[in-house]
ZAVEX-536656 format. One record per atom (N, C-alpha, C, O, CB): residue in one letter; x negated, y negated, z negated. Coordinates in steps of 0.05 Angstrom, whole numbers, plus 5000, padded with zeros to 4 digits. Glycine has a CB too. Layout:
% residues N
AXYZ
...
% end
This chain:
% residues 288
X498350245000
X500050005000
X498349755000
X498949555014
X501950004976
X496149764984
X494449534982
X493149475009
X493049245018
X492249574960
X492149695023
X490949655049
X492949555069
X492249395087
X489749915058
X495449645067
X497549555085
X498049255082
X498349115102
X500149705079
X498149155057
X498548875052
X496148705063
X496648495074
X498848825022
X493748805059
X491448665069
X491548645099
X490848435111
X488848805060
X492348865112
X492548865141
X494648655151
X494148505170
X493349135151
X496948645137
X499048445144
X497948165140
X498547985156
X501548495127
X496448115118
X495347855113
X493447765135
X493547535144
X493947845086
X491747955143
X489747895164
X491247825191
X490447645205
X487848125168
X493247985197
X494847945222
X496147675221
X496247525241
X496848165226
X497247605198
X498647345195
X496647115199
X497346915213
X499847315167
X494247135188
X492246925191
X491446895220
X491046675231
X489746985174
X491147135234
X490347125262
X492446985279
X491846815296
X489947405273
X495047055274
X497246935289
X497446635283
X498046475301
X499847075283
X497046555258
X497146275250
X495046115264
X495445895273
X496946245220
X492546235265
X490346095278
X490846065308
X490345865320
X487746245273
X491946275320
X492646265348
X494746055354
X494645925375
X493546545358
X496646035336
X498745835340
X497645555339
X498345385355
X500945855318
X495745505320
X494445245319
X492945185344
X492944965354
X492645225295
X491545385354
X489945355379
X491845285402
X491145115419
X488345605385
X494145415403
X496045365425
X497145085423
X497544955444
X498345565424
X497544985399
X498544715396
X496644495405
X497544285413
X499344665367
X494044555404
X492144355411
X490844405439
X489144245447
X489944345390
X491744605453
X490544665478
X490944445499
X493144345502
X491644935489
X488744365512
X488944165533
X488943885524
X488943705541
X491444215549
X488843825498
X488843555489
X486043435490
X484043575488
X489943535460
X485943175494
X483343035495
X483342825473
X485042645473
X482942905523
X481442845456
X481242665433
X480042395442
X478442385461
X479542785411
X480842175429
X479841915434
X477441855416
X477241625406
X481941695432
X475842045410
X473542005392
X471341845404
X471641735426
X472542275383
X469041825390
X466841665399
X465141795420
X463541655433
X465141585375
X465342055423
X463642195442
X464642175470
X466242335480
X463342485435
X463841955484
X464941905511
X464242125531
X465842185548
X463941635521
X461742235528
X461042445547
X462542705542
X463242855560
X457942495546
X463142765516
X464742995510
X467642955520
X468943135530
X464743045479
X468642705516
X471342635525
X471442665556
X473442755567
X472042355516
X469342565569
X469342585598
X469342875608
X470742945627
X466842435610
X467843045594
X467743325601
X470543455598
X471343615615
X465743485584
X472043375577
X474743485573
X476643385595
X478243535604
X475743405545
X476343135602
X478043025624
X477443165650
X479343245664
X477542715627
X474943205656
X474243355681
X475243635680
X475943745700
X471143345685
X475243755656
X476144035653
X479044065661
X479944285668
X475644125625
X480543845659
X483343855667
X483743775696
X486043785706
X485043675649
X481543705709
X481843615737
X481943315739
X482443205761
X484243735750
X481543175717
X481642885717
X479142755728
X476942865727
X482042785689
X479442515740
X477242375752
X477442075746
X479541985735
X477242415783
X475341925752
X475541635750
X476441525777
X475441595798
X472741515742
X478341345776
X479341215801
X480640945794
X481640905773
X481441405815
X480440775814
X481840515812
X484340525829
X486540465820
X479940275821
X483940605854
X486240635872
X486740405890
X485740185885
X488740685856
X488140455912
X488840245931
X491440105924
X492940205908
X489040375959
X491839865936
X494439735931
X496739915939
X496540065958
X494539465948
X498939895925
X501240065931
X503839915926
X503839715912
X501140325914
X505940015938
X508539875936
X510640055924
X511040285932
X509439795964
X511939955903
X514040105889
X516439925886
X516239705876
X513040205860
X518740025895
X521239885892
X521039595903
X522039405892
X522139865863
X519639575926
X519439325940
X517339135930
X517038915940
X522039185939
X515739215909
X513739045898
X511039165901
X510639405897
X514338985868
X509038995908
X506339085911
X504739065885
X505038875870
X504938925933
X503039265881
X501239265858
X498339305867
X497839445887
X502039495837
X496539165854
X493739165863
X491839255840
X490939095824
X493038875872
X491239515839
X489439615819
X486639485821
X485739435843
X489139925822
X485439435798
X482739305798
X481339355771
X482639405751
X483039005803
X478739335772
X477139345747
X477139065734
X475338905738
X474239435753
X479139015718
X479538755705
X478838785675
X480638855660
X482438645709
X476338735668
X475538775640
X476138535622
X475338535599
X472538835640
X477538335633
X478438115617
X481438135612
X482637945601
X477737845630
X482638355620
X485538385619
X486638365591
X485638495572
X486338645631
X488638195587
X490138165562
X492938065570
X493137865583
X488637975542
X494938205561
X497638125569
X499638185547
X499438385532
X498438275595
X501638015545
X503838045526
X506338115542
X507037975562
X504237795508
X507838315534
X510238395548
X511638625533
X511038685510
X509638465577
X513438755547
X515038965536
X513739235542
X512839285564
X517938955546
X513739415522
X512739685525
X515139875523
X517039825509
X510639755504
X514840105537
X516740325535
X515140575531
X512740565529
X518640335560
X516540805529
X515141055526
X516341275543
X518741265550
X515041135497
X514741485549
X515741715564
X514841975551
X512641995540
X514841705593
X516542185553
X516042425538
X516542685553
X515142755572
X517542425514
X518742825544
X519243105553
X519443135583
X518443335594
X521743195540
X520642945597
X521142975626
X518542985642
X518443095664
X522842745636
X516342885630
X513842875644
X511643055631
X509443075641
X512742585646
X512343175609
X510443335594
X509243565611
X510743705624
X511743455569
X506543585610
X505043795625
X504843745655
X503543895669
X506444065621
X505943525664
X505543445692
X502843315696
X501543225677
X507843265703
X501843295721
X499343165727
X499742865726
X501642755736
X498343255754
X497742725714
X497742435713
X496542335739
X495642485756
X496242325688
X496542065742
X495541945767
X492541995772
X491741985795
X496041655767
X491042055751
X488142115756
X487542415752
X485242485751
X486541955736
X489642585752
X489142865752
X489143005725
X488843255724
X486642925765
X489542865703
X489642995677
X492343125673
X494243075688
X489042785654
X492543285652
X495143395644
X496443215624
X495343155603
X494843685633
X498843115630
X500142935612
X501143085587
X502543295590
X502542795625
X500442995564
X501243115539
X502542895522
X501242705514
X498843245523
X505142915518
X506642705504
X505742675475
X506542485462
X509642765506
X504242865465
X503442855437
X500642745433
X499542755410
X503543135425
X499342645454
X496742525452
X496942225456
X499042115464
X494742645472
X494742075450
X494841785450
X493941685478
X491641605482
X492941665428
X495841695497
X495341595524
X497541415532
X499541375518
X495041835543
X497241295556
X499241105566
X498941075597
X496941155609
X498940835552
X501040955608
X501040895637
X500940595641
X502340445626
X503541025651
X499440505660
X499240225667
X499240195697
X498440375712
X496640095655
X500239965707
X500639935735
X498039885751
X497839955775
X502539715740
X496039755739
X493739675755
X490939725742
X488939705756
X493939385760
X490739785716
X488139825704
X486840085714
X488240265723
X488439835673
X484140095713
X482740335722
X483640585706
X484440565683
X479740305719
X483440815720
X484241075707
X481741245704
X480541315725
X486341215724
X480941325680
X482041225655
X480640965646
X478440905655
X481741435633
X482040825628
X480840595614
X481940595586
X483940725581
X481340325629
X480640455568
X481340445540
X482540175533
X481339975539
X478940515522
X484840175520
X486239925513
X487039935484
X487340145471
X488639885531
X487439695473
X488639665446
X491439565450
X491839355463
X486939475428
X493339705439
X496139615441
X497139535413
X496939695394
X498039845453
X498139295411
X499139195385
X502139135387
X502938985404
X497638935376
X503639265370
X506539205368
X506938945353
X506438925329
X508039445354
X507738735368
X507938475356
X510338445337
X510738245324
X508138265378
X512038655337
X514438645319
X513838755292
X515338695273
X516638795332
X511738915289
X511039025262
X508039015255
X507339095233
X512039305260
X506438925274
X503538905269
X501939155273
X499439145270
X503138805242
X503239375279
X501739625283
X500039625308
X500939505329
X503639865283
X497639745308
X495839735331
X494640015335
X494040155316
X493639525326
X494340085361
X493140345368
X491240305392
X491640135409
X495340545375
X489240475393
X487440495416
X488340725433
X488540955423
X484440525407
X488940675458
X490040885476
X488340905501
X486840725509
X492940815484
X488541135515
X487241175540
X489241155563
X491241305563
X485741455541
X488740985582
X490540955605
X489741175625
X487441185634
X490240675618
X491541355632
X490941565651
X493141615671
X493241815684
X490341825636
X495041425672
X497341465690
X498341195701
X497540985690
X499641605676
X499941195721
X501040945733
X503940905724
X505441095719
X500840955763
X504740655722
X507440575714
X507140375691
X504940315684
X509140825705
X509340285679
X512140315687
X512940115709
X511439925714
X514040295663
X515240155721
X516139975742
X518839855738
X519939715755
X516040125769
X520039915715
X522739815709
X522739575691
X521239565672
X524440035696
X524339375697
X524839145680
X522338995671
X522238895649
X526339235655
X520338985689
X517938835684
X516338925659
X514938765647
X518538545682
X516639175651
X515139275628
X512239305636
X511639365659
X516339545618
X510439255617
X507539245624
X506039505617
X503839545627
X506239015610
X507139675600
X505839925593
X507840135585
X509940065573
X503739875571
X507240385591
X508940605584
X507240795567
X505440925577
X510140755609
X507740815541
X506040975523
X507141255519
X509541305524
X505640835496
X505541435510
X506441705504
X508441705481
X508541515465
X504041895498
X509841925478
X511841945456
X510441915429
X511441775412
X513242225457
X508142045425
X506742035399
X505841745394
X505941655371
X504342225399
X504941605415
X504041335412
X506341155403
X506040975386
X502841225438
X508741195415
X511041045408
X511841095379
X512640905364
X513441105426
X511541345370
X512141405342
X510241245323
X511141125303
X511841705337
X507641255329
X505641125312
X505840825313
X505340685293
X502841215320
X506740715336
X507040425338
X509740335327
X510240095324
X506740345368
X511440525321
X513940455307
X516240365325
X517940225315
X513440245288
X516240455350
X518640375366
X519840605382
X521340555401
X517740165386
X519340855374
X520441075389
X523541065388
X524841115409
X519541345377
X524641015365
X527641015362
X528940795379
X530940845392
X528340985333
X527740555378
X529040335393
X528340345422
X529740215438
X528040075381
X526240485430
X525640525458
X523740335471
X522040405487
X528140515473
X523840075463
X522039875473
X521139695451
X522339675430
X523439705496
X518939545456
X517839355437
X516139155451
X515039205472
X516239495414
X515938915439
X514238705450
X511338765440
X510938795416
X515138415442
X509438785459
X506738855451
X504738675465
X505338525483
X506239145459
X502338695455
X500038575468
X498238805476
X497538975460
X498538365450
X497338805502
X495539005512
X492938875520
X492838685535
X496839155536
X490638975508
X488038865514
X486139085522
X486039295507
X486938705489
X484739065544
X482839265551
X480339235534
X479539015528
X482039235581
X479239465526
X476739465511
X474539515531
X474039735540
X476839695488
X473039305537
X471139315559
X468939515554
X468339685571
X469839035562
X467639505531
X465339685526
X466239975527
X464940135541
X464139625498
X468340045513
X469340315513
X470140415540
X469640645547
X471640345493
X471440245556
X472340315582
X469940365601
X469940555617
X474140095594
X467940195599
X465640225617
X464040475609
X462840605626
X463839975615
X463840525583
X462440765574
X463741015585
X462441205594
X462440775543
X466441025584
X467841265594
X467641295624
X467241515634
X470841255586
X467641065638
X467341065667
X464541185674
X464341365691
X467540785679
X462441085660
X459741185665
X459541485660
X458241625675
X457741025648
X460741575638
X460641855631
X461942025653
X460942235660
X461941905604
X464241935663
X465742085683
X464242095710
X464342285725
X468541975688
X462741875715
X461241865741
X458441975738
X456841975758
X461141575750
X457742065714
X455042175710
X452841965710
X450542015717
X454442375731
X453641725702
X451741495701
X451041425672
X452341515653
X452941255715
X448941265669
X448141175643
X449340895638
X449040715655
X445041165640
X450640865616
X451940605610
X449840415599
X448440475579
X454240635590
X449640175612
X447839975603
X449439715598
X450439605617
X445539925624
X449739625573
X451239385567
X450139145582
X447639115583
X451339325537
X451838975593
X450938745606
X449938535586
X450938525564
X453138625624
X448138365594
X447038155577
X449137955571
X450737885589
X444538025589
X449237855547
X451137645539
X449737385536
X447337375532
X452537725513
X451237165538
X450136895537
X451136765512
X453536765507
X450936735562
X449436665496
X450236515472
X448936245473
X446836205485
X449436665446
X450136055459
X449135775459
X447635735433
X448435825412
X451435575462
X445435585434
X443835525410
X445235305394
X446935165404
X441035445418
X444335285369
X445535075352
X444834805362
X446334615357
X444535115323
X442534775375
X441734515385
X443534415407
X444334185408
X438834515395
X444334605425
X446234525447
X448934475436
X450434305446
X446334745469
X449734625415
X452334595403
X452534325389
X454634195389
X453034815383
X450334235377
X450433985362
X450733745380
X451333525370
X447933955346
X450333775407
X450633545425
X453433505432
X454133295445
X448933595449
X455333685425
X458133655432
X459733815412
X458733965396
X458733735461
X462333785415
X464133945398
X465234185412
X467334295405
X466433775388
X463834275433
X464634525447
X464034765430
X462234755413
X463234545475
X465534985434
X465135225417
X462535365423
X461635385446
X467435405421
X461335465402
X459035645404
X460235925403
X461236015382
X456935605381
X460036075425
X461436335426
X459836545412
X457336555413
X461836415455
X461136725397
X459836945383
X458737145404
X460037185425
X461737085364
X456537265398
X455237445416
X457137675424
X458337805407
X452737565403
X457437705450
X459137925460
X462037845465
X463537995476
X459038145441
X462737605458
X465437515461
X465537235475
X464437045464
X466937495434
X466737225499
X467036975514
X464336835516
X464236585514
X469136795500
X462236985520
X459536865522
X459236685546
X457336525547
X457537075523
X461036695566
X460836525589
X462136255585
X462236095603
X462136665613
X463136215561
X464335955555
X467035915568
X467835685573
X462535735563
X468536115574
X471136105586
X473035915570
X473335955546
X472336375589
X474235725584
X476035545571
X478635675564
X479435865578
X476535295588
X479935585543
X482535695535
X484635475539
X484035235538
X482435795506
X487135555544
X489235355549
X489835185525
X489735275502
X491835505557
X490234925529
X490934745508
X493534825494
X495434905508
X491034455518
X493534815468
X495934905453
X495735195444
X497635305433
X498334875470
X493435325449
X493035605441
X492935625410
X492235425396
X490535725453
X493535855400
X493435905371
X490936065364
X489936235380
X495936055362
X489836015340
X487536165330
X487936235301
X489536115287
X484935995333
X486536435292
X486336495263
X483636385254
X481536485262
X486636805257
X483736185237
X481336075226
X480636215199
X482136195180
X481535765222
X478336345199
X477636505176
X475836365156
X475736455133
X476236755185
X474436155164
X472736015145
X470935815159
X470835795184
X470936215131
X469535645143
X467735445153
X465235445136
X465435455111
X469035165153
X462935445149
X460335465135
X458435245143
X458535145166
X459135745140
X456635165125
X454634975132
X452235105146
X450634965159
X453634825107
X452035375143
X449835515156
X450935695178
X452935845175
X448335685135
X449735675202
X450635825225
X450436125220
X452136275229
X449135745250
X448336215207
X447936495202
X450236625186
X451036845191
X445236545187
X451136475166
X453436565150
X455936595167
X457436785164
X453936375126
X456336395184
X458736395201
X458536625221
X460536765226
X459036135216
X456136665232
X455836885251
X456237155238
X457337335251
X453036865264
X455337185214
X455637435199
X458637505196
X459437735200
X454237425172
X460237305187
X463037355184
X464337405211
X466037585214
X464437105171
X463537265232
X464537305259
X464137595268
X465937725279
X463237115279
X461737705262
X461137975270
X462938175255
X463838375266
X458238045264
X463438115229
X465138295213
X468038295223
X469438505222
X465038215184
X468938065232
X471738035240
X472338115269
X474538105279
X472737755235
X470238185284
X470538245312
X472338485317
X473438515339
X467838295325
X472738645296
X474538875299
X477438785303
X479138945312
X474339055274
X478038535296
X480838445297
X481438285323
X483738215328
X481438275274
X479338235339
X479838085364
X477337935372
X475137975361
X482137895361
X477637755390
X475337595400
X474737375380
X476337205373
X476037465428
X472237385370
X471437185350
X469836965363
X468437005382
X469837325328
X470036725351
X468636495361
X467536335338
X468736325317
X470536315378
X465236205342
X464036035322
X463935755334
X462635705354
X461236125313
X465335565321
X465535295331
X463935105314
X464035105289
X468435205331
X462334935327
X460734725313
X462434475312
X463334375332
X458034685327
X462634365288
X464034105284
X462533935264
X460934035249
X467034155274
X463033675265
X461833485246
X464133355230
X465933235242
X460033275260
X464033375204
X466033245187
X464633065167
X463133155150
X467733465172
X465232805169
X464032605152
X460932625152
X459632605132
X465032635123
X459932665176
X457032685180
X455732945172
X453332975175
X455832475164
X457333145163
X456233405156
X457033615176
X459333615186
X457233485127
X455133785183
X455533995203
X456934245190
X456234325168
X452834075215
X458834345204
X460234595196
X460534785219
X460734695242
X462934525183
X460535045213
X461035245233
X463535395226
X463635535206
X458535445236
X465635355242
X468235475237
X468435745251
X467635775274
X470535295246
X469435945237
X469836215248
X472736245255
X474536225238
X468836435229
X473336305281
X476036345290
X476336595306
X474436695318
X476936105306
X478736705306
X479536925323
X481636835342
X483636715334
X480437175306
X481336895368
X483236815387
X481936755414
X479636835418
X484836565377
X483336615432
X485836485429
X488236675433
X488036885444
X486036255448
X490636585423
X493136715426
X495136525439
X495236295433
X494236825399
X496736635457
X498736475471
X501136415453
X502536215456
X499636605496
X501636605435
X504036585417
X503236585388
X501436725380
X506036815423
X504636425373
X504036405344
X504436675330
X502936745312
X505736185331
X506436825339
X506937085326
X504637275329
X504037435311
X509537205337
X503237265352
X500937435356
X498737355336
X497537535324
X499837395385
X498337095332
X496237005313
X497037095285
X495237155269
X495936705315
X499537085278
X500437155251
X499937455246
X499437535223
X503337085247
X500237625266
X499637905263
X496637945256
X496038095237
X500238065289
X494937805270
X492037815264
X491437695236
X489737795222
X490337675285
X492837475230
X492437355203
X492937555181
X491437555161
X494237105201
X495037705184
X495737905163
X493538105160
X492838185137
X498338045170
X492338195182
X490138385181
X487638265168
X486238395152
X489438485209
X487038005174
X484737875163
X485037835133
X483137875118
X484337595177
X487437765124
X487837735095
X487637995081
X486638015059
X490637605090
X488638205094
X488438475082
X485538565080
X484838725063
X490038675099
X483838455098
X480938505098
X479538365075
X477338445067
X479738415125
X480938165063
X479838025040
X479237735044
X478237595026
X477338165033
X479937625068
X479537335073
X482137195067
X483737145085
X478637285103
X482637135042
X485237045033
X485836755041
X488136675042
X485437065003
X483836595047
X484236315055
X484536275085
X484736055094
X481936145045
X484636495100
X484936475129
X487636355136
X489536375120
X484736755142
X487836225158
X490336095166
X490536075197
X488536105211
X490435805154
X492936035207
X493436005235
X493235705242
X494435535228
X496236115244
X491635635263
X491335365272
X492035355302
X491935555316
X488535255267
X492635115311
X493335085340
X491634855351
X491434635339
X496335025344
X490334905374
X488834705388
X490234615413
X489234445428
X485934805394
% end
């Protein structure tokens, strides 16, 4: 009897392990190992592609490598009807993984999607085309919609931002190339002191790209020493594009640390909540 029970226990463990393996078969993790991720994508028949212009429902779309892409709009999700089908770049669609469809971004590319209605944010892999209904800007997997908190309601207002470094790393891995970060341009304190133009944090808007007047920012602090401001800027880069601005107040130099720009105040307030949760309690939303 004892041996019989042991045999049943072993069989149960084997079946349980097999069930777990079946549940995870074919999934591709969004981990840090880009070359491992690329190998898994290739194993499903997936490739890197941008694609030619195409026309859907009377409207033309123009795929491109746009590493400055950032857009606010409505998101939807897709699930069972497309589960296990091939995506636009040849992967197997799995509604339980963190992926999404986009109309023009490279396949695959990595984006950050933020639900502006509740502040939740996820990093997703774009591996499919769409959506094309009602001017929606992204179609996320069922699991992504659950984690972003809008599966039940079906749609949500979101901000979608491409992650340049991560996207380029994955592209290089899929093409068998070595990823080499491009050089960034930063301004010295001497050039900043000659005007009130922003000193851009390394790796973010280093080309001095102008932002629209009336944009919103999260101001995290002001320092008399540039090194201190730059240090905080580097820490806060996880929440968005950070900038260090040189200003003179009553003859004294200050370096302001800001995150942005944002087109809508509500977007800035979502980031503000994250920054305060990080421990910067005096942060505030400002408008230029």
